[in-house]
C-alpha positions as CSV (number, residue, x, y, z in Angstrom):
1,M,-5.4,10.4,11.3
2,S,-5.3,9.9,7.6
3,A,-3.2,7.3,6.4
4,A,-0.9,9.7,4.3
5,D,-0.3,11.9,7.8
6,W,0.5,8.1,9.5
7,V,2.9,7.5,6.8
8,R,4.9,10.5,7.2
9,E,4.9,10.1,11.1
10,K,6.4,6.5,10.8
11,N,8.7,7.1,8.3
12,P,10.6,10.4,8.9
13,A,13.9,8.9,7.5
14,A,12.5,7.4,4.4
15,P,13.5,8.5,0.9
16,K,11.5,11.8,-0.1
17,E,10.7,10.0,-3.2
18,L,9.4,7.1,-1.9
19,L,7.1,9.2,0.7
20,R,5.8,11.3,-2.1
21,A,5.0,8.3,-4.1
22,M,3.3,6.9,-1.1
23,A,1.4,10.2,-0.5
24,S,0.3,10.0,-4.1
25,A,-1.0,6.7,-3.8
26,L,-3.2,7.6,-1.0
27,E,-4.7,10.6,-2.5
28,V,-7.9,8.8,-3.5
29,P,-9.6,9.1,-0.6
30,S,-11.1,5.5,0.7
31,G,-12.4,6.4,4.1
32,G,-11.9,3.9,7.0
33,S,-9.1,3.0,9.4
34,V,-5.2,3.8,8.4
35,T,-5.0,0.1,7.8
36,A,-8.0,0.3,5.5
37,Q,-6.6,3.3,3.6
38,L,-3.4,1.5,3.2
39,V,-4.8,-1.8,1.9
40,S,-7.1,0.2,-0.5
41,A,-4.1,2.1,-1.9
42,S,-2.0,-1.4,-2.1
43,R,-5.2,-2.9,-4.3
44,T,-5.1,-0.1,-6.5
45,L,-1.2,0.1,-7.1
46,A,-0.9,-3.6,-7.5
47,R,-4.0,-3.4,-10.0
48,R,-1.9,-0.7,-11.9
49,V,1.4,-2.3,-11.6
50,T,0.0,-5.4,-13.0
51,A,-1.7,-4.0,-15.8
52,E,1.0,-1.8,-17.2
53,G,3.6,-4.6,-16.4
54,C,6.8,-4.5,-14.2
55,A,9.4,-6.2,-16.1
56,D,12.2,-3.4,-16.0
57,R,13.6,-1.2,-13.6
58,S,11.5,1.7,-14.8
59,R,8.9,0.3,-12.5
60,A,11.1,0.0,-9.6
61,L,9.7,3.0,-7.7
62,D,5.8,1.7,-8.0
63,L,7.0,-1.5,-6.7
64,L,8.9,-0.5,-3.4
65,T,5.7,1.9,-2.9
66,L,3.4,-1.3,-3.0
67,D,6.1,-2.9,-0.6
68,A,6.0,0.1,1.5
69,L,2.2,0.4,1.7
70,I,1.7,-3.3,2.4
71,T,4.2,-3.2,5.2
72,G,2.4,-0.2,6.5
73,A,-0.8,-1.7,6.4
74,M,0.6,-4.9,8.4
75,E,2.3,-2.5,10.8
76,S,-0.4,-0.1,11.7
77,A,-3.0,-3.5,11.9
78,A,-0.6,-5.2,14.3
79,T,-2.8,-3.5,17.4
80,S,-4.8,-6.6,17.3
81,P,-4.6,-10.1,16.0
82,A,-8.0,-9.8,14.3
83,E,-7.2,-6.6,12.6
84,C,-3.6,-8.2,11.5
85,E,-5.4,-11.2,10.3
86,A,-8.1,-9.2,8.2
87,A,-5.5,-7.0,6.8
88,A,-3.4,-9.8,5.6
89,S,-6.4,-11.5,4.0
90,S,-7.2,-8.2,2.3
91,I,-3.7,-8.0,1.1
92,L,-3.5,-11.5,-0.4
93,S,-6.7,-11.0,-1.8
94,A,-5.6,-7.7,-3.6
95,I,-2.5,-9.5,-4.7
96,S,-4.5,-12.3,-6.0
97,E,-6.8,-10.1,-8.1
98,A,-4.0,-8.1,-9.7
99,A,-2.4,-11.1,-10.7
100,A,-5.4,-12.4,-12.3
101,I,-5.5,-9.4,-14.5
102,E,-4.2,-10.2,-18.2
């Protein structure tokens, strides 16, 4: 199952605009598990948000999408403690890398 399919299945009541933004973030194939795909999309979006700035409300959808991708990654990883720990570590690394962009 692709991460985009997983997101649609797990979030049937989510706002359509958020689902479209998440699907767009997941368009770049990264392979691997659903968790890996969500983490990869989170990493890419975090870099973009940080590089382009998010100081005003115009970036609210990007921030909500990033939050939803991270939440999804943690939810999909919750099948095992080891996978959950690995996902959390990858996500924290992605956020740290994005924050280091100047």
